[in-house]
C-alpha positions in Angstrom: 13.4 31.4 -6.8 11.6 34.0 -4.7 7.8 34.8 -4.6 6.2 38.2 -5.0 6.5 38.8 -1.2 10.1 37.8 -1.1 9.8 34.3 0.2 11.8 31.4 -1.1 9.6 29.1 -3.2 9.6 25.3 -2.7 8.0 23.4 -5.6 6.1 20.2 -4.8 4.7 17.7 -7.3 2.2 15.1 -6.2 -0.6 12.9 -7.6 -3.1 13.6 -4.8 -3.6 16.4 -2.2 -2.6 14.2 0.7 1.1 15.3 1.0 0.4 18.9 0.1 -2.2 19.0 2.9 0.5 17.6 5.2 2.9 20.4 4.2 0.2 23.0 4.7 -0.2 21.6 8.2 3.6 21.9 8.7 3.4 25.5 7.8 0.6 26.1 10.3 2.6 24.5 13.1 5.9 26.2 12.1 5.2 29.9 11.5 8.9 30.7 11.4 9.3 28.3 8.5 6.2 29.8 6.8 7.6 33.3 7.1 10.6 32.3 5.0 9.1 29.8 2.5 6.2 29.6 0.1 5.2 26.2 -1.1 3.9 25.9 -4.7 2.1 22.7 -5.4 1.4 20.9 -8.6 -1.1 18.0 -8.4 -1.6 15.8 -11.4 -3.7 12.7 -11.0 -2.3 9.3 -12.0 -5.5 8.7 -14.2 -4.8 8.4 -17.9 -1.1 8.0 -17.1 -0.5 11.8 -16.8 1.6 12.1 -13.6 4.7 10.3 -14.5 5.4 12.0 -17.8 4.8 15.4 -16.3 7.1 14.6 -13.4 9.8 13.2 -15.6 9.8 16.3 -17.8 9.9 18.6 -14.8 12.9 16.7 -13.3 14.7 16.6 -16.6 14.2 20.2 -17.5 15.6 21.5 -14.2 15.5 25.2 -13.6 13.3 27.3 -11.3 10.2 25.3 -11.9 11.6 21.9 -11.2 10.2 20.1 -8.1 12.2 20.4 -4.9 10.0 17.6 -3.4 8.0 15.0 -5.2 5.8 11.9 -4.5 5.7 8.4 -5.9 3.3 5.7 -5.1 4.0 2.0 -4.8 2.7 1.2 -8.3 5.6 3.1 -9.9 7.9 4.2 -7.0 10.8 1.9 -8.1 11.2 3.9 -11.2 12.2 6.9 -9.0 14.1 5.1 -6.3 15.8 2.3 -8.2 14.9 2.6 -11.9 15.2 5.0 -14.8 14.7 8.2 -12.9 16.6 7.3 -9.7 19.6 9.5 -10.5 17.4 12.6 -10.0 16.8 11.8 -6.4 18.8 13.2 -3.5 20.1 10.9 -0.8 18.4 11.8 2.4 21.8 12.0 4.1 22.9 14.6 1.5 20.0 16.7 2.6 21.5 16.7 6.1 19.3 14.0 7.6 20.9 11.5 9.9 18.8 8.9 8.2 20.3 5.6 9.4 20.0 6.7 13.1 16.4 8.0 12.5 15.3 4.8 10.8 16.6 2.8 13.7 15.1 5.0 16.4 11.7 5.3 14.7 11.6 1.6 13.8 10.6 2.4 10.2 9.0 -0.6 8.4 11.8 -2.5 6.7 10.0 -2.9 3.4 9.5 0.9 3.1 13.3 1.4 3.5 14.1 -1.4 1.1 11.9 0.2 -1.6 13.4 3.6 -1.0 17.0 2.6 -1.2 18.9 3.2 -4.5 21.0 0.2 -5.4 23.7 2.1 -7.2 25.0 3.7 -4.0 23.0 2.0 -1.3 21.5 5.4 -0.2 18.0 6.0 1.1 16.3 8.4 -1.4 12.7 7.9 -0.5 10.6 7.0 2.6 6.8 6.7 3.2 4.7 7.9 6.2 1.9 5.4 5.9 2.6 1.7 6.6 0.7 -0.6 4.3 1.6 -4.0 5.6 -1.3 -6.3 5.1 -3.4 -8.5 7.5 -6.6 -10.5 7.3 -9.8 -8.5 8.1 -12.7 -10.8 9.0 -16.3 -10.8 10.2 -16.5 -11.6 13.9 -20.0 -13.1 13.7 -19.0 -15.5 11.0 -15.9 -16.5 12.9 -18.0 -17.3 15.9 -20.4 -19.4 13.8 -17.7 -21.4 12.0 -14.7 -21.5 14.3 -16.3 -21.0 17.7 -14.4 -17.8 18.4 -13.8 -14.4 17.0 -10.4 -14.1 18.8 -7.7 -13.0 16.4 -5.4 -15.8 17.6 -8.1 -18.5 16.8 -8.9 -17.1 13.4 -5.2 -16.6 12.6 -4.6 -20.3 13.4 -7.5 -21.2 11.2 -6.2 -19.4 8.1 -2.6 -20.3 8.7 -1.2 -17.0 10.0 2.5 -16.8 9.5 2.8 -20.1 7.5 3.6 -18.4 4.1 1.2 -21.1 2.7 -2.4 -21.2 1.4 -3.1 -24.7 2.7 -4.9 -23.7 5.9 -6.7 -20.9 4.1 -8.4 -23.4 1.8 -9.2 -25.7 4.7 -10.9 -22.7 6.3 -12.6 -21.9 3.0 -14.1 -25.4 2.9 -15.4 -25.1 6.5 -16.9 -21.7 5.7 -18.6 -23.0 2.6 -20.3 -25.8 4.5 -22.1 -23.1 6.5 -22.9 -20.9 3.5 -20.1 -18.4 3.6 -17.5 -17.3 1.1 -14.0 -16.9 2.5 -13.3 -13.8 0.3 -15.2 -11.7 -2.2 -13.1 -12.3 -5.3 -9.8 -13.5 -6.5 -8.4 -9.9 -6.3 -8.7 -10.3 -2.5 -5.9 -12.8 -2.5 -3.9 -11.3 -5.4 -2.3 -8.5 -3.5 -1.1 -11.0 -0.8 0.3 -13.2 -3.5 1.8 -10.4 -5.6 3.8 -8.9 -2.8 4.8 -12.2 -1.1 6.6 -13.4 -4.2 10.3 -13.9 -4.1 11.1 -12.1 -7.3 9.4 -9.4 -9.4 8.1 -9.4 -12.9 11.4 -8.3 -14.4 14.7 -10.2 -13.7 17.8 -9.1 -15.6 15.7 -7.3 -18.1 13.5 -10.3 -18.9 9.9 -11.0 -18.0 9.8 -13.4 -15.0 6.8 -15.3 -13.7 7.6 -16.1 -10.1 6.3 -19.5 -9.1 4.1 -17.9 -6.3 2.5 -15.6 -8.9 2.1 -18.4 -11.4 0.3 -20.3 -8.6 -2.4 -17.5 -8.6 -3.8 -19.3 -11.7 -4.5 -22.4 -9.6 -5.5 -20.7 -6.4 -8.0 -18.5 -8.3 -9.4 -21.5 -10.1 -9.8 -23.4 -6.8 -11.7 -20.5 -5.4 -14.0 -20.2 -8.4 -14.6 -23.9 -8.9 -15.5 -24.5 -5.3 -17.7 -21.5 -4.9 -15.4 -20.2 -2.2 -15.9 -16.6 -3.3 -18.6 -14.4 -4.9 -16.5 -14.0 -8.1 -16.4 -10.2 -7.8 -13.7 -7.9 -9.0 -12.2 -5.4 -6.6 -13.3 -1.8 -6.8 -16.8 -2.7 -8.2 -20.2 -2.4 -6.6 -20.4 -6.1 -6.0 -17.2 -5.9 -4.0 -18.5 -3.1 -1.9 -21.8 -5.0 -1.4 -19.8 -7.9 0.2 -18.3 -5.4 2.7 -21.9 -4.6 3.7 -22.8 -8.3 3.9 -25.4 -8.0 1.1 -23.7 -10.0 -1.6 -24.5 -13.4 -3.0 -22.9 -15.2 0.0 -21.9 -13.6 3.2 -18.1 -12.9 2.9 -15.8 -13.8 5.8 -12.9 -11.6 5.1 -10.6 -9.3 3.0 -6.9 -9.0 2.8 -5.5 -5.5 3.2 -3.7 -2.8 5.1 -5.3 -0.3 7.5 -6.2 2.0 4.7 -8.6 -0.6 3.3 -10.4 -0.6 6.6 -10.5 3.2 7.0 -11.1 4.5 3.6 -13.0 1.6 1.8 -14.6 -0.9 4.1 -15.9 1.5 6.8 -17.7 3.6 4.2 -19.2 0.6 2.5 -20.2 -1.4 5.6 -23.8 -0.1 5.5 -23.4 1.8 8.7 -21.4 4.3 10.7 -21.7 2.9 14.2 -21.7 -0.5 15.8 -24.9 -2.4 15.1 -25.5 -0.8 11.7 -24.8 -2.9 8.7 -21.5 -4.8 9.3 -19.9 -1.9 11.2 -18.3 -3.1 14.3 -18.5 -6.8 13.3 -14.9 -6.8 12.0 -11.5 -7.8 13.4 -8.0 -8.2 12.2 -5.5 -11.1 12.5 -2.1 -11.7 10.9 -2.1 -12.9 7.3 -1.0 -16.4 6.3 1.5 -14.6 4.0 3.4 -11.4 4.5 2.6 -8.6 2.1 2.0 -4.9 1.7 -0.4 -3.0 -0.6 0.1 0.6 -1.6 1.8 3.6 -0.1 3.4 6.9 -1.0 7.1 7.7 -0.9 8.7 11.2 -0.6 11.7 12.1 -2.7 13.8 15.3 -3.0 15.5 16.6 -6.2 19.2 16.2 -6.0 19.6 19.7 -7.5 17.2 21.5 -5.1 18.6 24.8 -3.9 16.5 24.4 -0.7 17.9 21.2 0.7 17.7 22.3 4.3 14.1 23.3 4.0 13.1 20.2 2.1 14.9 18.1 4.7 12.8 19.7 7.5 9.6 18.7 5.7 10.7 15.2 4.8 11.9 14.5 8.3 8.7 15.7 9.8 6.5 13.6 7.6 8.6 10.4 7.3 10.9 10.1 10.3 9.9 12.2 13.2 8.5 9.9 15.9 7.8 12.6 18.5 4.2 13.6 19.4 4.8 16.7 17.3 5.5 14.8 14.2 3.1 14.0 11.4 3.1 10.3 12.1 2.0 10.5 15.7 -1.0 12.7 14.6 -1.6 10.3 11.6 -1.7 7.2 13.8 -4.0 8.8 16.4 -6.2 10.6 13.8 -5.3 14.1 15.0 -2.8 15.3 12.5 -5.1 17.9 11.0 -5.8 19.3 14.5 -9.1 17.6 14.8 -10.1 13.9 15.6 -10.2 12.0 12.4 -9.3 8.6 11.0 -6.6 6.6 12.7 -4.1 4.9 10.4 -1.0 2.8 10.5 2.3 4.6 10.0 5.8 3.7 8.9 7.2 4.2 12.4 6.7 1.2 14.8 7.9 3.5 17.6 5.0 5.8 17.0 2.4 3.0 16.8 3.7 1.5 20.1 2.7 4.7 21.9 -0.5 5.4 20.0 -4.1 4.3 20.4 -5.2 2.1 17.4 -8.6 1.1 18.9 -11.4 1.4 16.3 -15.1 1.1 16.7 -15.3 -0.5 13.3 -13.2 -3.4 14.6 -15.3 -3.8 17.8 -12.8 -1.8 19.8 -9.7 -3.8 18.7 -6.4 -2.1 18.7 -5.5 -2.6 15.0 -1.8 -1.8 15.6 -1.4 -5.2 17.4 -1.9 -6.8 14.0 -0.4 -4.2 11.7 2.9 -3.6 13.5 4.0 -7.2 12.9 2.5 -7.0 9.4 4.8 -4.2 8.5 7.8 -6.3 9.7 6.5 -9.3 7.7 6.2 -7.5 4.4 8.7 -7.9 1.6 9.8 -4.9 -0.5 12.2 -6.8 -2.9 9.8 -7.8 -5.6 8.7 -4.6 -7.2 9.5 -3.3 -10.6 8.7 -0.1 -12.4 6.3 -1.9 -14.7 4.1 -3.5 -12.0 0.9 -1.5 -12.5 0.7 -2.4 -16.2 1.9 -6.0 -15.9 -0.4 -6.8 -13.0 -3.4 -5.8 -15.1 -2.2 -8.1 -17.9 -1.7 -10.9 -15.5 -5.0 -10.5 -13.7 -6.9 -10.4 -17.0 -5.2 -13.6 -18.1 -6.1 -15.4 -14.9 -9.8 -14.3 -15.2 -9.8 -15.7 -18.8 -8.5 -19.0 -17.5 -10.9 -19.4 -14.5 -13.8 -18.4 -16.8 -12.9 -21.3 -19.1 -12.1 -19.0 -22.1 -8.4 -20.0 -22.2 -6.5 -23.1 -21.0 -3.8 -22.5 -18.4 -1.0 -22.6 -21.1 -3.0 -20.3 -23.3 -3.5 -17.8 -20.5 0.2 -17.7 -19.8 1.0 -17.3 -23.5 -1.6 -14.5 -23.9 -0.1 -12.7 -20.9 3.4 -12.9 -22.3 2.2 -11.7 -25.7 0.6 -8.6 -24.0 3.9 -7.8 -22.3 5.9 -8.3 -25.4 3.6 -6.1 -27.5 3.3 -3.2 -25.1 6.4 -3.0 -23.0 10.1 -2.7 -23.7 10.8 -6.0 -21.9 12.4 -9.2 -23.3 10.0 -12.1 -23.2 10.9 -15.8 -23.7 8.1 -17.7 -25.3 
């Protein structure tokens, strides 16, 4: 398909403007490419469930308007890399990318590769650019008061970093409570760590599966609530944001999350924009007690794209290029747009090893020291294409239990009924 000025059109579908802006930057930096190709972007937000049906229809219809390049986020990426729509994706190697060598050279986070690998042929069909391995983000002043040090090694030891257990975490919660602090804001703050550290996903052999680690969320959430170890907030609410600024019911020690939580949520809700204002600058990062990741966007190409070479150039620049001219180096150092901006963790460990991850928000700490190991630690084998919906059902059931509205068994039964009533998934009662 050619545009009015004779350029070859590349169609892109995304749910935010993030990747389209990256592609715009690629065109700026590569004028020879821009002389030959015009990129047409369709952005449909995931709100109201509109993106996936539109993408599915566009892929299935084929033709000149089908996307050459498309994006999927962690909540539904498996549908496109391993599930119902995986056959529409081109293997990166079929685009002409030496993907195995590039993954090794760039030290791409293993969980990202795992999620982007299609089981039917073992081929990589999607990769991300942002790494979302999770760590524990804590208040330095509270650590000093309770544990005598704000050193990440000391705090990591206190919460059981690397143990794959919640035992030390709850010991720390008790110590914090004695001095009037909550260890986390709400049970959502531990949910993402639990969800993505489980051994199996919600669906196993076509049936609903409640992994023991996810079932334990009922008990861990109740322990937090019964002991007053949190402020009983829900994530993405004003009360949650207030705890980031230190103005909630109890001062909150920490949050579990990846670098984007620091950069795009906590910093803006800290009550300041420079050290000494609100909680800004009073934070640090240490390894989590359990390995997990949270979020991310994967790039895929249409197997029928007539523009494989051009699409490969864009995908390689965004997901695999570990040079100082690649997207990831600029993303890690906050300079990808040409101006100094937010630093972020990236999929490439090679890039982060040669980048500056120091943040004023973290009191000058280099966040990459915690997040590079976090990306190695994360597990990508427990996702399903139904996660977004089933997670909502599960978290609602857990809240009903901890609030005393349902017994433990009733909460599990209600959860199963919700899945059975709303999804095409076999459920054993």
